[in-house]
N, C-alpha and C positions, 0 to 999 in steps of 0.2 A: 504494500500500500504506500501511497505518497500523498501527504496532506489529507489523509482520511479517504483517499480515492483508490480503488483497486486498479492495478495496471497489469497488463499481460507480460509474460516473461518466459524464457526457457533457459535451461542451463547451458553453459558454454560447452560442456562435455556431451551434450545431447548428440546422438549419432546423426540426427537430421538438421543439425545447426546451420549448415550452409544453405539449406533449402528454405528457411524461414524468411519472410519479408523483412523482418527486423534485422536480419544479418546482411541485407543487401542495400539498405537505405543509405542516403547521402550522409546521414548522421547516425552513428551507432552508440547506444547508451548502455552502460554496464553498471551492475550493482552486485550486492552480496545477498545470497539466500539466507534464510534463518540458520542454516547449517554452515554458513560461511563460504559456500561455493560461489564461483563467479556466475552471474546470470546476465543474459542479454534482455533488456527491457524493450517494450514496444513504444517507440517515441510517440506514435499517434495518440496513445492514451494520455499523454501529458499535455497535448495541445489544448488551448482554451476553446470552449464551445463557441464563443463569439470572436470573430476576427476584429482586429484593430480597425476602428471606423475612420481613423485619420487618413485623408486622401494623400496620395503621393504627389508632391509638388516638385517642380524643377525650378529652383531659384538661381538667378544669375544677377550679377551686379555690374553696373556700368564702370568702365575703366576710370572715369573721372572721379567717381566716389572713392575708389580704392586709392587713387593718388591723393585725394583730400585726406583720407584716413592716415596715409603715410605722413603727410605734412603735419597733421595734428599730433601724431604720436612722436614724431621727431622733435617738434617744438617743446612738448612736455618733457621729453627726455633731456633736452638741453637745459630746461628749467631745473630739473632734479640734479643734473650734473653739476650745476653751480651752487648747490646747497651744501652747507657744511655737514648737515645730517639729512640725507635724501629722504623725501617722503616715503613712508612704507606703503607699498601697493597691496592689493588683495592677495591673500594666501593662495598659492597654487594647490590644486587638488592632490591628495595623497594617492600613491599607486600601490597601496598595500591592502586593498579591499576593506579598509576601515570605514568607508562610506558606501552606502548602497547607491548604486548608479541608476539613473532613470533614462540614460541614453548612452549609446556608443557611436563613435564616429570613425569611419574607415574609408580608405580609398577604394574605388571600384572602377572596373574597366581598364586598369593599367596592364594587367596580364590575365590570361584565361582563368588562372587559379583565383584571382581576386574576385571575379564574378561568382565563382562557386562559394568562396568564403563569405561573401556578402549575403548570398541566398541562405546559407546555413545559419548565419548570425541572426537574420530576421526571424527564423523559426525558433532559435534558442531564446531570443529576446521576447518573443510572444509568450513563451512558457515562463520565463523568469521575471518578466515585467519591466523590460527596458526597450526603448525605441531605437531604431538604427538610422543614422544619418550617413548617407553615402556621398562621397565627393567624387565627381566625374570631371574629366577634362571638357572644356567648352565644346559643345556640339555632340557630345556622346551621351548626354543624359537621357534623351528620348529613346536611344537604343537600349540602354539599361532598363529603363522603365518598361518598355514593350516586352523585353525578355522576361522581366519579373512577372508582369501581368500574364504572360503566356504560361508561366509556371504556377499561376495562382498565388504568387507571392504577395505579402502584405507586411504591415508593421515597418514601413520604411519611408524616408523622405530623401530626395536627391537635391543636391546643389551642384553648380558647375564653377570651375575656376579656370583661369587662363592656362594653367599647367597643372600637372599632377604627377606624383611619384608614389612608390609603394609605402614608404615610411612616414605616413602622415603625422605620427606621434612626435617626430623630431622637429617639426616646423614651429611649434609653440605649445604653450601649456594652458589648459582651461583653469579658471580660478573659481574659488568659492563665490557664489553669487552670479555666475554665468558669464564672466568676462574672459578675456584672453591676454596672455603675456607672450610676446615674441622676442627671440634673441635680438640683441642690438643689430640694426641694419648697417653694416659697415660699407661705406661708399667705396666701391671698387675703383671708381675714377680718381678718387683722392688717395686711397691707401694701397691700391693695387690688388689684383685678383689673388695674389699669393699671400696676402697679409695674414690670414688665419692659419695657413699652412706653416709659414715661416715662424710665427709666434709659438706654435706648438713645438716645432723642431728646436728652437732656441731654448725653450723652457725645459724640454726633455733632456737636452744635453747637459743642462746645469744640475737638474735634480737627480739624474741617474748616473752622473759621473762617479766613477769609482765603484759602482755596484756590480760591474761585469755584465749588466743587462743591455741588450741592444735597444737603440731608440728607433730602429727601423721597423715599425709596425704601422698598421693603417691610421690615417689621419682623418679628423673630422673637418668640416668646412663646406660640405655640399649644400647645406641650407642657405648659407650666404651667397655662395657661388652661383646658385640657380635662382636666387631671389625668392626663396620659398616662404619667407616671412610674409610676403604679400598675399599668399594663399590664405594664411590665417587671418590677416586683416580683412580679406574678402569674406571669409567665413564669419567673422565677428559682425559684419554688417548684415549678414543673412540671419544669424541665429541669436545674436545678443544685442541688437540695436547699436552696434558700433562700439561696444565697450571693450577697447583693446589698448594695451600699453606696450611700448617698446622698452626693453630692459636696458639698464646701464651695462649689464654684463652680456657676454655671449655664451648662452647655455643651450646647446642642442638637447632635445628632449631625451634622447637615449643616454646622455651622459650625466643625468641627474636622477636621483631617486628620492622623492619626497614621501614621507609617511608619518605615522604617529607611534609614539611609544605606548606601552601598555597603560600608562596613566593618562593618556590623551595628549601629552606634550608633543608638538610637531617636531620633526627633524628633517634635514635635507642632506643627502650625500651628494657630493659634487666631484666628478672626475678631475684629476689634477690638470689635464690639458685645458679644460675650460677655465680653470683658475689662471693658467698661464696666458691664455688668449685675452682674458678680461684684463689682467694686469697690464699687458702690452698695449691694449686698446686705450685704457684709462691714462696710461703714461703719455699718450699723444693728445689727450683731450682735457686734462686738468693741469693747472699751473704747478702743483706740488707733486713730486714723484710719489706714486701710490705705494703704500705699505701693505703688508699682509693683512693688517687689521682693516685698512680702508677698503681693500678689495673684497674681503669677506663681508664687511658692512654693506657694500654696494649690492652684492649677491643676496644678502639677507633682505634688504629693503625691496629688491625686485620681487622676491618670492613670498613676501609676507611673513618672514621668519625673524627671529632675533639672532644676532651674530653668534651667540653661543649655541644655537641650534643647527649651525652649518658646519659640516665636517668635510674636509678635502681628503679624498682617497686616491691612491695611485691607480693609474690605468691598468687593467688586468691583461696587458699585452695586446690590447685592441683599442679601437677608437672610441668606443662607448662602454661605460661600466655595466649597462644592462645586458651585454654579451656574456657576462660571467657571474652576475649576481641578480637576485630577484626578491623583492619583498613579498611575503606571503601572509602577513598578519601583523598586528600591532607589535612593533619592536622586534620582529622576527624576519630573518632573511635566509635564503638559500644561497650558498656560495659554491661556485664551480670548483671541482677537483679534477684537473686535466689528466693527472696520472690515472685516476680511477676511470675517468671517461674514456681514455684511450684503451685501457685494459678491457673495459666492457665492450667497446666496439670491436676489439680484436676477438673477444669471445663469441660475439654474435656472428661475425664473419666466419669464424671457425665452424660454428654449428651449422651455418648455411652452406659450407663447403666452398666459400668464395675467398678465403684468406690465402694470400701469397706472401712469400718472404718480403717482397718489396713493399707491399701494403702494410705489413706489420711494422717494418722499420720506419715507414713514413708516419704511422700513428704514434709509435713510441717516441720518435724525434719530436713530434708536435707536443706531446704531453710533457716531455722534458723541457721544451722551450717555454711553454706557457706557465708551468708550475711555479717558477721563481717569482713571477709577477703577482701570482695569487697569494 
C-alpha cells in the first residue's frame, strides 16, 4: 500500500518478470515486500485520478526586455560593489531536499534523451506534487508541446530562450521567494574571453603548489563564455516578474552546494576555483585589493548567507564540486571515493565479461589520480 492506497506489484524474482507491463515502462518503480524482497510496482497505480488542469503555455520574451533586465541588474551590482558592506540578497534555495519543491525546471529539446527525461519528470511530478517547467530553444517549443500532447503528457509549462544547453542548473540559482541570482556577467570585450579560465589557472597554481597534484583538470567558465546568465534573466521575466540579481561573485551552479544543517542553520560550500575567479574579478573592480575575508563576505551577501556560513572547499579534480559530492539531507553529504568507484566498475565489467587489461589499468589510473583531490 502507498498512502493508504493499494498498488499492484510483482517480485523481481518472478519467472514472468520480463513479461509484465510494469517491467517495460519508461519509468520502473521498485520497493520492498513485507519479507524484504525486491518488488516491481505498477506506476499507473500511483498516478493521480485527475490530471493537472494547468494548460501548457509557451512563453517567450522580447530581446529588448532581456537587455533592460541586464542593464538593471548591472546597475544594482555596481551599487552593491561600492558599498563597504554589500546589501544581503535573498537566500538561494538549498539543494539538500530540506525544502519541499513545488516545481522543477529543466532543459528540453537539447538532445533526444532530454525529451525522454522531460516526459518522465512530468509523470513523476504529477505523482509527487510538483510542476515541470521546460526550457526550449527559441522556435522549438511548439514541437515539444505537440510531442507531449501526442503522448498524452500533462503537468508541464514551456518557455523559450535565445539559446539552451543541457546544464540549466549552472546558469543561476533560484532564491527563497521566487527570484533568481546569476553569476557576475563578466564583459568579455573588456576582460577578454579567457579571463575566467586564466583566473582559475593562476589560483590553482598558487594553492596547489607543493602538493604534487596536477592543476590540469577541467575548467569552468562556459556560463560566461556563452552568455548563459541571460537565459536566467529571461526566465526571471517569465516566471518571477523580473526578480533577478547579478552577483558580485562568479558562482556557477555546479560549483556551489547550499543546504541546511540539522538545526536549520544554512550553509554554503563553494569550490575553490570560484573563490579564485571572484577574487581576481573583484581585484579589477574595487579600489582596495580584496582579502579572503572580503571575498567571502561578497559571496555570502550574494547568496543570503552570513560569512561564517560559507566554506571554501578544494576542487575534487574536476571543474565543479557536484561531480564528486552531493547533499542528501540536513547536514549530510555523500562524498565520492574514486578508489572504490573504480574497483566497483572493474567488478561489474568482470561479471559482464567485458573487462580487458587495458580497461582495468585505465580505471585504476583514474581512481589513483582522483583520490588525492578527494
